[in-house]
Each structure stands twice: as structure tokens, then as C-alpha cells.
C-alpha positions in Angstrom: 11.7 24.1 -21.3 11.3 21.7 -24.1 14.8 20.2 -24.2 14.1 17.6 -21.5 10.9 16.6 -23.5 13.0 16.3 -26.7 15.6 14.3 -24.8 12.9 11.9 -23.5 11.6 11.4 -27.0 15.0 10.7 -28.4 15.8 8.2 -25.6 12.5 6.6 -26.3 13.4 6.2 -29.9 16.5 4.2 -29.0 19.2 6.8 -28.8 21.6 6.5 -25.9 23.9 9.5 -26.0 21.3 12.2 -25.2 21.7 15.3 -23.0 19.4 18.0 -21.8 20.6 21.4 -20.6 18.8 22.6 -17.5 16.6 25.6 -18.4 16.9 24.9 -22.2 18.6 27.1 -24.7 16.7 30.2 -23.5 18.5 29.9 -20.2 22.0 29.8 -21.7 24.2 32.6 -20.2 27.8 31.8 -21.0 28.8 28.9 -18.8 25.7 29.1 -16.6 22.2 27.8 -17.4 19.4 29.3 -15.4 15.7 29.0 -16.1 12.4 27.4 -15.2 12.2 23.8 -13.9 12.6 21.4 -16.8 9.5 19.4 -17.6 9.9 16.0 -19.1 8.0 12.8 -19.6 7.2 11.0 -16.3 8.5 7.5 -16.6 6.1 4.6 -16.6 8.4 1.9 -18.0 7.5 -0.4 -15.0 3.7 0.3 -15.4 2.3 -2.7 -17.2 -1.4 -3.0 -16.2 -4.2 -0.5 -16.9 -4.7 -0.1 -13.2 -1.1 1.0 -12.6 -1.2 3.4 -15.5 -4.4 4.9 -14.3 -2.9 5.3 -10.8 0.1 7.0 -12.1 -2.0 9.4 -14.2 -4.2 10.1 -11.2 -1.3 11.1 -9.0 0.2 13.3 -11.7 -3.1 15.0 -12.3 -3.3 15.6 -8.5 0.0 17.4 -8.5 -1.1 19.6 -11.4 -4.3 20.4 -9.6 -2.4 21.6 -6.6 0.0 23.6 -8.8 -2.8 25.4 -10.6 -4.7 26.0 -7.4 -1.6 27.7 -6.0 -1.1 29.7 -9.2 -4.7 31.0 -9.0 -3.7 32.7 -5.7 -0.2 33.8 -6.6 -0.9 35.5 -9.9 -2.3 39.0 -9.7 -3.5 39.1 -13.3 -7.3 38.5 -13.3 -7.3 36.7 -16.7 -4.6 34.4 -15.4 -6.4 33.8 -12.1 -9.5 32.8 -14.0 -7.7 30.4 -16.3 -5.7 28.7 -13.6 -8.9 28.1 -11.6 -10.4 26.6 -14.7 -7.4 24.4 -15.2 -7.5 23.3 -11.6 -11.2 22.2 -12.0 -10.2 20.4 -15.2 -7.5 18.4 -13.4 -10.2 17.5 -10.7 -12.4 16.3 -13.5 -9.6 14.2 -15.0 -9.0 12.7 -11.6 -12.7 11.8 -11.3 -12.6 10.2 -14.8 -9.5 8.2 -13.9 -11.0 7.0 -10.6 -14.2 5.9 -12.3 -12.2 4.0 -14.9 -10.1 2.3 -12.2 -13.3 1.1 -10.5 -14.6 -0.3 -13.7 -11.6 -2.4 -14.6 -10.6 -3.4 -11.1 -14.1 -4.2 -9.9 -13.1 -2.5 -6.6 -14.4 0.5 -4.8 -12.4 3.3 -6.3 -10.5 5.4 -3.7 -7.1 7.0 -3.2 -6.0 4.2 -0.9 -6.7 1.6 -3.6 -4.6 3.6 -6.0 -1.8 4.1 -3.5 -1.6 0.3 -3.1 -0.6 0.0 -6.7 2.3 2.5 -7.0 4.7 4.4 -4.8 4.1 7.9 -6.2 6.5 10.8 -5.7 3.9 12.7 -3.6 5.0 16.1 -4.8 5.2 15.3 -8.6 2.9 16.7 -11.2 2.5 16.2 -15.0 5.8 17.0 -16.6 7.7 15.2 -13.9 8.4 18.4 -11.9 8.0 18.5 -8.1 5.1 20.8 -7.2 7.1 22.7 -4.6 9.9 23.3 -7.0 7.6 24.7 -9.6 5.7 26.9 -7.1 9.0 28.2 -5.7 10.2 29.1 -9.2 7.0 31.0 -10.2 7.1 33.4 -7.2 8.0 36.8 -8.5 8.2 35.7 -12.1 6.6 37.6 -15.1 3.3 36.1 -16.2 4.8 35.2 -19.6 7.4 33.0 -18.0 4.8 31.3 -15.9 2.6 30.6 -18.9 5.5 29.2 -20.8 6.2 26.8 -18.0 2.5 25.8 -18.0 2.7 25.2 -21.7 5.6 22.9 -21.3 3.7 21.0 -18.5 0.6 20.6 -20.6 2.6 19.5 -23.7 4.1 16.7 -21.6 0.6 15.8 -20.2 -0.7 15.6 -23.7 2.2 13.3 -24.8 2.0 11.2 -21.7 -1.7 10.4 -22.2 -1.1 9.5 -25.8 1.7 7.2 -24.8 -0.5 5.6 -22.1 -3.2 5.1 -24.7 -0.7 3.3 -26.9 0.6 1.2 -24.0 -2.7 0.0 -22.4 -4.5 -3.0 -23.8 -7.9 -2.4 -22.2 -10.0 -0.5 -24.8 -12.0 1.4 -22.2 -8.8 2.7 -20.6 -7.3 3.5 -24.0 -10.3 5.7 -24.8 -10.1 7.5 -21.4 -6.4 8.4 -22.1 -7.3 9.6 -25.6 -10.1 11.8 -24.2 -7.7 13.2 -21.6 -5.1 13.9 -24.3 -7.7 15.9 -26.3 -8.5 17.9 -23.2 -4.8 18.6 -22.5 -4.5 19.9 -26.1 -7.4 22.3 -25.4 -5.5 23.5 -22.3 -2.5 24.2 -24.5 -4.7 26.3 -26.8 -6.1 28.3 -23.8 -2.7 29.0 -22.4 -1.3 29.9 -25.8 -4.2 32.3 -26.3 -3.6 34.0 -23.0 0.1 34.3 -23.6 -0.4 35.9 -27.0 -2.9 38.3 -25.5 -0.5 39.4 -22.7 2.5 39.7 -25.1 0.4 41.8 -27.4 -0.2 44.4 -24.8 
């Protein structure tokens, strides 16, 4: 699940002849690759203003919020249910932080319509660039370990994305917001890793 992320990093570094195998190396079975949806950096090459970057981040957080909300219902493991509910609330908090920052820099009343006017988001996309419906369809019937590995890939990309946004934006307040969100995404990685280790150790 990391090959698309690595490909995005190499492309960003200036390499042109870069490929990513669907499902990554763990999905390799002879001539057929099967695996979890590939997460990768959501593109924001056209996003030049702090307002547009904030809008993009808000919509990706919304997709992740909906994904974790669905996981909290689909997963039967109580530890996983609790963590996914916690991550859903964290994404809601991130959205509130981003909305507040949008209001501060735009001097407009922050609402979803204002954000929608800035970008044309892929309605179904979450952090990692994966459509929410595709990810939810994939997790149905999967082992918890596989679901947690997908979530780790998503959170890794969210962490990278916020760091890149912090580097891109010129407004210091927005830069600080993206850095704080990156730190929180890193904490999510630690929570998911801890639960995965706990379940694999059983």
C-alpha cells in the first residue's frame, strides 16, 4: 500500500519514469496483482492560495471522517470500533480547525458553501486519494489486520500531505495549522500501529 506513496515522492523529486503496482508488492501473485486500494498523495499542484489549500484539506478530512464512521460500524472488534470512533471525532476536529482558519484568512463567514466555491472536490475522496466508496467496499469481510494496514497507509499520506501543505502555504497562521494537523496525524499512526501490534500478538 506504500508503492503509490513512494511513486508520488519520486515524481515530486523530478523523476519521470516511475511506476506503481496496484496492491503493492504484497499483492503480487504471478502475473496478477490484488490488494487494498492504493493510497497516494492527493494532488494540489493547482492550489496556490491558503484558502484553496485549506478547502482541499477540509474535503479530504471529510472523506476520512465518513470512512472511519463506517468502519466503526462494520468492524466487530470492540477495540477497533473504539479507535475508529475516536479517529472519526479527530477528523471532525480537524475540519473545525480548518474551517476556523479559513474564516480568519478570508474574512468571510466560514461554511461549506464558501469552501465549495474555491475548489471542485471529488466528493467521494478522502486522505490518501482513495474514493471512500472504494475503500469501504474493500474492507467488507477483510481481516482486521488488513483494514488497519490500509488505515496506516491513509494516515501516512495525511501526515505527508499536511507537511507539504505547510511548506507550500505562505500564510504563517495556516502553516502552523497544517503543522499541528501533521502532528495529530502522526499520533493516529501510533494508535493504529499499537492496535495492529496488539491484534497480531494474540
